[in-house]
Structure formats: structure tokens, C-alpha cells
PDB file as gemmi writes it, atoms N, CA and C in Angstrom:
CRYST1    1.000    1.000    1.000  90.00  90.00  90.00 P 1                      
ATOM      1  N   MET A   1      22.433  26.576  64.353  1.00  0.00           N  
ATOM      2  CA  MET A   1      22.042  27.043  63.036  1.00  0.00           C  
ATOM      3  C   MET A   1      23.256  27.045  62.109  1.00  0.00           C  
ATOM      4  N   GLU A   2      24.354  27.636  62.576  1.00  0.00           N  
ATOM      5  CA  GLU A   2      25.540  27.711  61.715  1.00  0.00           C  
ATOM      6  C   GLU A   2      26.072  26.327  61.391  1.00  0.00           C  
ATOM      7  N   ASN A   3      26.055  25.408  62.378  1.00  0.00           N  
ATOM      8  CA  ASN A   3      26.514  24.044  62.124  1.00  0.00           C  
ATOM      9  C   ASN A   3      25.649  23.359  61.080  1.00  0.00           C  
ATOM     10  N   ASN A   4      24.352  23.583  61.129  1.00  0.00           N  
ATOM     11  CA  ASN A   4      23.447  23.011  60.144  1.00  0.00           C  
ATOM     12  C   ASN A   4      23.793  23.511  58.743  1.00  0.00           C  
ATOM     13  N   CYS A   5      24.100  24.796  58.647  1.00  0.00           N  
ATOM     14  CA  CYS A   5      24.477  25.368  57.349  1.00  0.00           C  
ATOM     15  C   CYS A   5      25.774  24.744  56.846  1.00  0.00           C  
ATOM     16  N   LEU A   6      26.748  24.596  57.727  1.00  0.00           N  
ATOM     17  CA  LEU A   6      28.026  23.996  57.331  1.00  0.00           C  
ATOM     18  C   LEU A   6      27.834  22.554  56.882  1.00  0.00           C  
ATOM     19  N   ARG A   7      27.062  21.789  57.636  1.00  0.00           N  
ATOM     20  CA  ARG A   7      26.827  20.376  57.291  1.00  0.00           C  
ATOM     21  C   ARG A   7      26.126  20.213  55.951  1.00  0.00           C  
ATOM     22  N   ASN A   8      25.274  21.156  55.613  1.00  0.00           N  
ATOM     23  CA  ASN A   8      24.469  21.034  54.399  1.00  0.00           C  
ATOM     24  C   ASN A   8      24.929  21.925  53.252  1.00  0.00           C  
ATOM     25  N   GLY A   9      26.091  22.556  53.426  1.00  0.00           N  
ATOM     26  CA  GLY A   9      26.636  23.383  52.350  1.00  0.00           C  
ATOM     27  C   GLY A   9      25.813  24.617  52.046  1.00  0.00           C  
ATOM     28  N   ILE A  10      25.145  25.165  53.069  1.00  0.00           N  
ATOM     29  CA  ILE A  10      24.311  26.349  52.896  1.00  0.00           C  
ATOM     30  C   ILE A  10      25.108  27.566  53.334  1.00  0.00           C  
ATOM     31  N   ASP A  11      25.169  28.567  52.479  1.00  0.00           N  
ATOM     32  CA  ASP A  11      25.867  29.804  52.811  1.00  0.00           C  
ATOM     33  C   ASP A  11      25.247  30.418  54.057  1.00  0.00           C  
ATOM     34  N   ARG A  12      26.068  30.910  54.969  1.00  0.00           N  
ATOM     35  CA  ARG A  12      25.561  31.459  56.237  1.00  0.00           C  
ATOM     36  C   ARG A  12      24.691  32.695  56.035  1.00  0.00           C  
ATOM     37  N   ASN A  13      24.776  33.338  54.863  1.00  0.00           N  
ATOM     38  CA  ASN A  13      23.954  34.511  54.567  1.00  0.00           C  
ATOM     39  C   ASN A  13      22.709  34.186  53.751  1.00  0.00           C  
ATOM     40  N   ALA A  14      22.512  32.905  53.460  1.00  0.00           N  
ATOM     41  CA  ALA A  14      21.341  32.506  52.681  1.00  0.00           C  
ATOM     42  C   ALA A  14      20.068  32.733  53.496  1.00  0.00           C  
ATOM     43  N   LEU A  15      19.006  33.056  52.800  1.00  0.00           N  
ATOM     44  CA  LEU A  15      17.721  33.263  53.470  1.00  0.00           C  
ATOM     45  C   LEU A  15      17.100  31.916  53.827  1.00  0.00           C  
ATOM     46  N   MET A  16      16.660  31.797  55.060  1.00  0.00           N  
ATOM     47  CA  MET A  16      15.981  30.562  55.488  1.00  0.00           C  
ATOM     48  C   MET A  16      14.580  30.495  54.898  1.00  0.00           C  
ATOM     49  N   PHE A  17      13.915  31.650  54.887  1.00  0.00           N  
ATOM     50  CA  PHE A  17      12.555  31.743  54.376  1.00  0.00           C  
ATOM     51  C   PHE A  17      12.512  32.891  53.382  1.00  0.00           C  
ATOM     52  N   PRO A  18      12.759  32.616  52.108  1.00  0.00           N  
ATOM     53  CA  PRO A  18      12.833  33.698  51.119  1.00  0.00           C  
ATOM     54  C   PRO A  18      11.468  34.323  50.828  1.00  0.00           C  
ATOM     55  N   LEU A  19      11.088  35.277  51.678  1.00  0.00           N  
ATOM     56  CA  LEU A  19       9.817  35.961  51.505  1.00  0.00           C  
ATOM     57  C   LEU A  19       9.988  37.210  50.652  1.00  0.00           C  
ATOM     58  N   THR A  20       9.070  37.414  49.773  1.00  0.00           N  
ATOM     59  CA  THR A  20       9.077  38.635  48.976  1.00  0.00           C  
ATOM     60  C   THR A  20       8.267  39.699  49.712  1.00  0.00           C  
ATOM     61  N   THR A  21       8.482  40.935  49.332  1.00  0.00           N  
ATOM     62  CA  THR A  21       7.701  42.024  49.908  1.00  0.00           C  
ATOM     63  C   THR A  21       6.223  41.790  49.659  1.00  0.00           C  
ATOM     64  N   ARG A  22       5.898  41.362  48.468  1.00  0.00           N  
ATOM     65  CA  ARG A  22       4.490  41.117  48.116  1.00  0.00           C  
ATOM     66  C   ARG A  22       3.880  40.018  48.984  1.00  0.00           C  
ATOM     67  N   ALA A  23       4.640  38.964  49.269  1.00  0.00           N  
ATOM     68  CA  ALA A  23       4.128  37.876  50.106  1.00  0.00           C  
ATOM     69  C   ALA A  23       3.834  38.382  51.522  1.00  0.00           C  
ATOM     70  N   ILE A  24       4.688  39.234  52.049  1.00  0.00           N  
ATOM     71  CA  ILE A  24       4.478  39.805  53.381  1.00  0.00           C  
ATOM     72  C   ILE A  24       3.250  40.703  53.371  1.00  0.00           C  
ATOM     73  N   GLN A  25       3.112  41.526  52.328  1.00  0.00           N  
ATOM     74  CA  GLN A  25       1.944  42.401  52.214  1.00  0.00           C  
ATOM     75  C   GLN A  25       0.654  41.586  52.179  1.00  0.00           C  
ATOM     76  N   LYS A  26       0.669  40.496  51.444  1.00  0.00           N  
ATOM     77  CA  LYS A  26      -0.513  39.656  51.323  1.00  0.00           C  
ATOM     78  C   LYS A  26      -0.886  39.024  52.658  1.00  0.00           C  
ATOM     79  N   GLN A  27       0.096  38.520  53.392  1.00  0.00           N  
ATOM     80  CA  GLN A  27      -0.171  37.914  54.690  1.00  0.00           C  
ATOM     81  C   GLN A  27      -0.685  38.947  55.695  1.00  0.00           C  
ATOM     82  N   LEU A  28      -0.105  40.142  55.669  1.00  0.00           N  
ATOM     83  CA  LEU A  28      -0.564  41.212  56.552  1.00  0.00           C  
ATOM     84  C   LEU A  28      -2.020  41.569  56.237  1.00  0.00           C  
ATOM     85  N   ALA A  29      -2.356  41.645  54.956  1.00  0.00           N  
ATOM     86  CA  ALA A  29      -3.736  41.962  54.557  1.00  0.00           C  
ATOM     87  C   ALA A  29      -4.703  40.891  55.048  1.00  0.00           C  
ATOM     88  N   LEU A  30      -4.323  39.634  54.928  1.00  0.00           N  
ATOM     89  CA  LEU A  30      -5.183  38.546  55.408  1.00  0.00           C  
ATOM     90  C   LEU A  30      -5.370  38.614  56.922  1.00  0.00           C  
ATOM     91  N   PHE A  31      -4.290  38.882  57.634  1.00  0.00           N  
ATOM     92  CA  PHE A  31      -4.327  38.985  59.091  1.00  0.00           C  
ATOM     93  C   PHE A  31      -5.224  40.140  59.524  1.00  0.00           C  
ATOM     94  N   CYS A  32      -5.046  41.296  58.896  1.00  0.00           N  
ATOM     95  CA  CYS A  32      -5.854  42.469  59.249  1.00  0.00           C  
ATOM     96  C   CYS A  32      -7.319  42.258  58.913  1.00  0.00           C  
ATOM     97  N   GLU A  33      -7.584  41.615  57.793  1.00  0.00           N  
ATOM     98  CA  GLU A  33      -8.971  41.318  57.422  1.00  0.00           C  
ATOM     99  C   GLU A  33      -9.608  40.403  58.466  1.00  0.00           C  
ATOM    100  N   TYR A  34      -8.871  39.397  58.896  1.00  0.00           N  
ATOM    101  CA  TYR A  34      -9.363  38.465  59.913  1.00  0.00           C  
ATOM    102  C   TYR A  34      -9.705  39.192  61.211  1.00  0.00           C  
ATOM    103  N   LEU A  35      -8.868  40.153  61.598  1.00  0.00           N  
ATOM    104  CA  LEU A  35      -9.082  40.897  62.842  1.00  0.00           C  
ATOM    105  C   LEU A  35     -10.049  42.072  62.690  1.00  0.00           C  
ATOM    106  N   GLY A  36     -10.408  42.375  61.447  1.00  0.00           N  
ATOM    107  CA  GLY A  36     -11.335  43.469  61.202  1.00  0.00           C  
ATOM    108  C   GLY A  36     -10.680  44.839  61.165  1.00  0.00           C  
ATOM    109  N   TYR A  37      -9.377  44.879  60.980  1.00  0.00           N  
ATOM    110  CA  TYR A  37      -8.660  46.155  60.900  1.00  0.00           C  
ATOM    111  C   TYR A  37      -8.656  46.660  59.462  1.00  0.00           C  
ATOM    112  N   GLU A  38      -8.756  47.980  59.318  1.00  0.00           N  
ATOM    113  CA  GLU A  38      -8.722  48.592  57.988  1.00  0.00           C  
ATOM    114  C   GLU A  38      -7.623  49.633  57.930  1.00  0.00           C  
ATOM    115  N   GLY A  39      -7.110  49.888  56.738  1.00  0.00           N  
ATOM    116  CA  GLY A  39      -6.124  50.940  56.527  1.00  0.00           C  
ATOM    117  C   GLY A  39      -4.727  50.622  57.034  1.00  0.00           C  
ATOM    118  N   ILE A  40      -4.423  49.337  57.223  1.00  0.00           N  
ATOM    119  CA  ILE A  40      -3.095  48.947  57.698  1.00  0.00           C  
ATOM    120  C   ILE A  40      -2.363  48.246  56.564  1.00  0.00           C  
ATOM    121  N   SER A  41      -1.103  48.658  56.363  1.00  0.00           N  
ATOM    122  CA  SER A  41      -0.276  48.052  55.328  1.00  0.00           C  
ATOM    123  C   SER A  41       1.181  48.124  55.757  1.00  0.00           C  
ATOM    124  N   THR A  42       2.039  47.468  55.010  1.00  0.00           N  
ATOM    125  CA  THR A  42       3.470  47.576  55.318  1.00  0.00           C  
ATOM    126  C   THR A  42       3.915  49.026  55.156  1.00  0.00           C  
ATOM    127  N   HIS A  43       3.311  49.735  54.235  1.00  0.00           N  
ATOM    128  CA  HIS A  43       3.659  51.143  54.035  1.00  0.00           C  
ATOM    129  C   HIS A  43       3.227  51.980  55.236  1.00  0.00           C  
ATOM    130  N   SER A  44       2.064  51.691  55.812  1.00  0.00           N  
ATOM    131  CA  SER A  44       1.630  52.451  56.985  1.00  0.00           C  
ATOM    132  C   SER A  44       2.535  52.176  58.183  1.00  0.00           C  
ATOM    133  N   PHE A  45       3.080  50.950  58.278  1.00  0.00           N  
ATOM    134  CA  PHE A  45       4.057  50.670  59.329  1.00  0.00           C  
ATOM    135  C   PHE A  45       5.319  51.511  59.131  1.00  0.00           C  
ATOM    136  N   ARG A  46       5.760  51.635  57.905  1.00  0.00           N  
ATOM    137  CA  ARG A  46       6.952  52.436  57.603  1.00  0.00           C  
ATOM    138  C   ARG A  46       6.710  53.908  57.961  1.00  0.00           C  
ATOM    139  N   LYS A  47       5.539  54.409  57.628  1.00  0.00           N  
ATOM    140  CA  LYS A  47       5.208  55.796  57.959  1.00  0.00           C  
ATOM    141  C   LYS A  47       5.131  55.990  59.468  1.00  0.00           C  
ATOM    142  N   TRP A  48       4.552  55.034  60.181  1.00  0.00           N  
ATOM    143  CA  TRP A  48       4.468  55.113  61.631  1.00  0.00           C  
ATOM    144  C   TRP A  48       5.879  55.140  62.238  1.00  0.00           C  
ATOM    145  N   TYR A  49       6.751  54.252  61.760  1.00  0.00           N  
ATOM    146  CA  TYR A  49       8.132  54.189  62.244  1.00  0.00           C  
ATOM    147  C   TYR A  49       8.832  55.529  62.026  1.00  0.00           C  
ATOM    148  N   ALA A  50       8.720  56.085  60.839  1.00  0.00           N  
ATOM    149  CA  ALA A  50       9.362  57.372  60.537  1.00  0.00           C  
ATOM    150  C   ALA A  50       8.847  58.465  61.471  1.00  0.00           C  
ATOM    151  N   THR A  51       7.544  58.489  61.698  1.00  0.00           N  
ATOM    152  CA  THR A  51       6.954  59.507  62.565  1.00  0.00           C  
ATOM    153  C   THR A  51       7.418  59.331  64.009  1.00  0.00           C  
ATOM    154  N   GLU A  52       7.479  58.100  64.490  1.00  0.00           N  
ATOM    155  CA  GLU A  52       7.924  57.849  65.866  1.00  0.00           C  
ATOM    156  C   GLU A  52       9.394  58.236  66.058  1.00  0.00           C  
ATOM    157  N   ILE A  53      10.239  57.927  65.098  1.00  0.00           N  
ATOM    158  CA  ILE A  53      11.656  58.319  65.185  1.00  0.00           C  
ATOM    159  C   ILE A  53      11.758  59.846  65.177  1.00  0.00           C  
ATOM    160  N   TYR A  54      10.974  60.475  64.335  1.00  0.00           N  
ATOM    161  CA  TYR A  54      10.956  61.941  64.245  1.00  0.00           C  
ATOM    162  C   TYR A  54      10.581  62.559  65.591  1.00  0.00           C  
ATOM    163  N   ARG A  55       9.505  62.069  66.184  1.00  0.00           N  
ATOM    164  CA  ARG A  55       9.039  62.596  67.476  1.00  0.00           C  
ATOM    165  C   ARG A  55      10.038  62.353  68.599  1.00  0.00           C  
ATOM    166  N   SER A  56      10.556  61.141  68.670  1.00  0.00           N  
ATOM    167  CA  SER A  56      11.380  60.759  69.817  1.00  0.00           C  
ATOM    168  C   SER A  56      12.822  61.264  69.734  1.00  0.00           C  
ATOM    169  N   ASN A  57      13.180  61.895  68.649  1.00  0.00           N  
ATOM    170  CA  ASN A  57      14.547  62.407  68.492  1.00  0.00           C  
ATOM    171  C   ASN A  57      14.558  63.908  68.233  1.00  0.00           C  
ATOM    172  N   GLY A  58      13.681  64.606  68.892  1.00  0.00           N  
ATOM    173  CA  GLY A  58      13.692  66.065  68.807  1.00  0.00           C  
ATOM    174  C   GLY A  58      13.356  66.609  67.436  1.00  0.00           C  
ATOM    175  N   TYR A  59      12.499  65.916  66.713  1.00  0.00           N  
ATOM    176  CA  TYR A  59      12.071  66.347  65.374  1.00  0.00           C  
ATOM    177  C   TYR A  59      13.255  66.523  64.423  1.00  0.00           C  
ATOM    178  N   ASP A  60      14.181  65.539  64.466  1.00  0.00           N  
ATOM    179  CA  ASP A  60      15.383  65.544  63.620  1.00  0.00           C  
ATOM    180  C   ASP A  60      15.058  64.881  62.280  1.00  0.00           C  
ATOM    181  N   ILE A  61      14.665  65.693  61.325  1.00  0.00           N  
ATOM    182  CA  ILE A  61      14.240  65.172  60.022  1.00  0.00           C  
ATOM    183  C   ILE A  61      15.396  64.519  59.255  1.00  0.00           C  
ATOM    184  N   ALA A  62      16.620  65.024  59.459  1.00  0.00           N  
ATOM    185  CA  ALA A  62      17.780  64.442  58.780  1.00  0.00           C  
ATOM    186  C   ALA A  62      18.046  63.014  59.264  1.00  0.00           C  
ATOM    187  N   LEU A  63      17.848  62.772  60.554  1.00  0.00           N  
ATOM    188  CA  LEU A  63      18.014  61.415  61.092  1.00  0.00           C  
ATOM    189  C   LEU A  63      16.997  60.473  60.458  1.00  0.00           C  
ATOM    190  N   VAL A  64      15.752  60.905  60.404  1.00  0.00           N  
ATOM    191  CA  VAL A  64      14.707  60.065  59.815  1.00  0.00           C  
ATOM    192  C   VAL A  64      14.990  59.820  58.338  1.00  0.00           C  
ATOM    193  N   GLN A  65      15.486  60.836  57.651  1.00  0.00           N  
ATOM    194  CA  GLN A  65      15.837  60.678  56.240  1.00  0.00           C  
ATOM    195  C   GLN A  65      16.871  59.574  56.070  1.00  0.00           C  
ATOM    196  N   ARG A  66      17.923  59.597  56.890  1.00  0.00           N  
ATOM    197  CA  ARG A  66      18.979  58.579  56.786  1.00  0.00           C  
ATOM    198  C   ARG A  66      18.428  57.189  57.102  1.00  0.00           C  
ATOM    199  N   LEU A  67      17.662  57.069  58.188  1.00  0.00           N  
ATOM    200  CA  LEU A  67      17.132  55.761  58.574  1.00  0.00           C  
ATOM    201  C   LEU A  67      16.134  55.212  57.565  1.00  0.00           C  
ATOM    202  N   SER A  68      15.387  56.096  56.941  1.00  0.00           N  
ATOM    203  CA  SER A  68      14.391  55.680  55.945  1.00  0.00           C  
ATOM    204  C   SER A  68      14.986  55.513  54.557  1.00  0.00           C  
ATOM    205  N   GLN A  69      16.222  55.958  54.413  1.00  0.00           N  
ATOM    206  CA  GLN A  69      16.926  55.902  53.126  1.00  0.00           C  
ATOM    207  C   GLN A  69      16.189  56.681  52.042  1.00  0.00           C  
ATOM    208  N   HIS A  70      15.666  57.828  52.435  1.00  0.00           N  
ATOM    209  CA  HIS A  70      15.021  58.706  51.463  1.00  0.00           C  
ATOM    210  C   HIS A  70      16.072  59.527  50.738  1.00  0.00           C  
ATOM    211  N   SER A  71      15.736  59.971  49.550  1.00  0.00           N  
ATOM    212  CA  SER A  71      16.671  60.747  48.732  1.00  0.00           C  
ATOM    213  C   SER A  71      16.805  62.187  49.205  1.00  0.00           C  
ATOM    214  N   SER A  72      15.809  62.679  49.937  1.00  0.00           N  
ATOM    215  CA  SER A  72      15.869  64.063  50.419  1.00  0.00           C  
ATOM    216  C   SER A  72      14.995  64.217  51.649  1.00  0.00           C  
ATOM    217  N   THR A  73      15.220  65.320  52.369  1.00  0.00           N  
ATOM    218  CA  THR A  73      14.369  65.588  53.530  1.00  0.00           C  
ATOM    219  C   THR A  73      12.948  65.940  53.094  1.00  0.00           C  
ATOM    220  N   ALA A  74      12.791  66.434  51.874  1.00  0.00           N  
ATOM    221  CA  ALA A  74      11.445  66.743  51.369  1.00  0.00           C  
ATOM    222  C   ALA A  74      10.589  65.474  51.299  1.00  0.00           C  
ATOM    223  N   VAL A  75      11.189  64.382  50.864  1.00  0.00           N  
ATOM    224  CA  VAL A  75      10.469  63.109  50.812  1.00  0.00           C  
ATOM    225  C   VAL A  75      10.100  62.684  52.228  1.00  0.00           C  
ATOM    226  N   THR A  76      11.040  62.808  53.147  1.00  0.00           N  
ATOM    227  CA  THR A  76      10.797  62.430  54.540  1.00  0.00           C  
ATOM    228  C   THR A  76       9.708  63.292  55.161  1.00  0.00           C  
ATOM    229  N   GLN A  77       9.703  64.559  54.860  1.00  0.00           N  
ATOM    230  CA  GLN A  77       8.682  65.457  55.401  1.00  0.00           C  
ATOM    231  C   GLN A  77       7.285  65.051  54.960  1.00  0.00           C  
ATOM    232  N   ARG A  78       7.157  64.516  53.753  1.00  0.00           N  
ATOM    233  CA  ARG A  78       5.841  64.050  53.299  1.00  0.00           C  
ATOM    234  C   ARG A  78       5.351  62.901  54.179  1.00  0.00           C  
ATOM    235  N   TYR A  79       6.271  62.123  54.736  1.00  0.00           N  
ATOM    236  CA  TYR A  79       5.889  61.045  55.652  1.00  0.00           C  
ATOM    237  C   TYR A  79       5.460  61.591  57.000  1.00  0.00           C  
ATOM    238  N   CYS A  80       6.169  62.582  57.476  1.00  0.00           N  
ATOM    239  CA  CYS A  80       5.978  63.030  58.860  1.00  0.00           C  
ATOM    240  C   CYS A  80       5.177  64.311  58.997  1.00  0.00           C  
ATOM    241  N   TRP A  81       5.176  65.125  58.001  1.00  0.00           N  
ATOM    242  CA  TRP A  81       4.589  66.465  58.114  1.00  0.00           C  
ATOM    243  C   TRP A  81       3.133  66.402  58.510  1.00  0.00           C  
ATOM    244  N   GLY A  82       2.794  67.167  59.517  1.00  0.00           N  
ATOM    245  CA  GLY A  82       1.415  67.243  59.952  1.00  0.00           C  
ATOM    246  C   GLY A  82       0.983  66.131  60.873  1.00  0.00           C  
ATOM    247  N   ARG A  83       1.768  65.066  60.971  1.00  0.00           N  
ATOM    248  CA  ARG A  83       1.422  63.948  61.835  1.00  0.00           C  
ATOM    249  C   ARG A  83       2.285  63.920  63.079  1.00  0.00           C  
ATOM    250  N   ALA A  84       3.456  64.562  63.014  1.00  0.00           N  
ATOM    251  CA  ALA A  84       4.418  64.374  64.077  1.00  0.00           C  
ATOM    252  C   ALA A  84       4.311  65.384  65.207  1.00  0.00           C  
ATOM    253  N   LYS A  85       3.801  66.566  64.947  1.00  0.00           N  
ATOM    254  CA  LYS A  85       3.775  67.586  65.991  1.00  0.00           C  
ATOM    255  C   LYS A  85       2.422  67.729  66.616  1.00  0.00           C  
TER     256      LYS A  85                                                      
END                                                                             
């Protein structure tokens, strides 16, 4: 991969497949519709991840806040509160 980038003058940090968040959301929606799943989104994956980290690390809300890059633990609690315990 790196040799290909060097040969073609492509920066090693360049995106191979420049996908936007919206493009990923659209593909996920199509996939879920095909499988008959409802209520699944990239946001629900993020909430699931936050809740799983919260549960598996002794309910450490500060850790989840840092990993989620939230501005405060109050924001993080809205993701996890009531779902994690």
C-alpha cells in the first residue's frame, strides 16, 4: 500500500475511500431496510458503544466521556443513564 502511494504521489494519510458521515448513514439505512431491522443508526451504534464501555469499566462515566469526546459527564449520562445498570 505504501509503495503504491509513493509511486503515485499519494500522501500516506490520504483517504482511500473518502466517505462522508451521511454516505455511511445512508448505506446503513439501506442495509437495515433490506434485513428488516428498525431503529438502527450510526447514532444508536455510538450509544451502544458508550453504554458497553460504561458497563465493562465499573460504571466509569469519566472514561466514557473522554472516549466519546463529550463536553461534560452530563452529556455522557444522557447516553448511558437508565440503560447501563
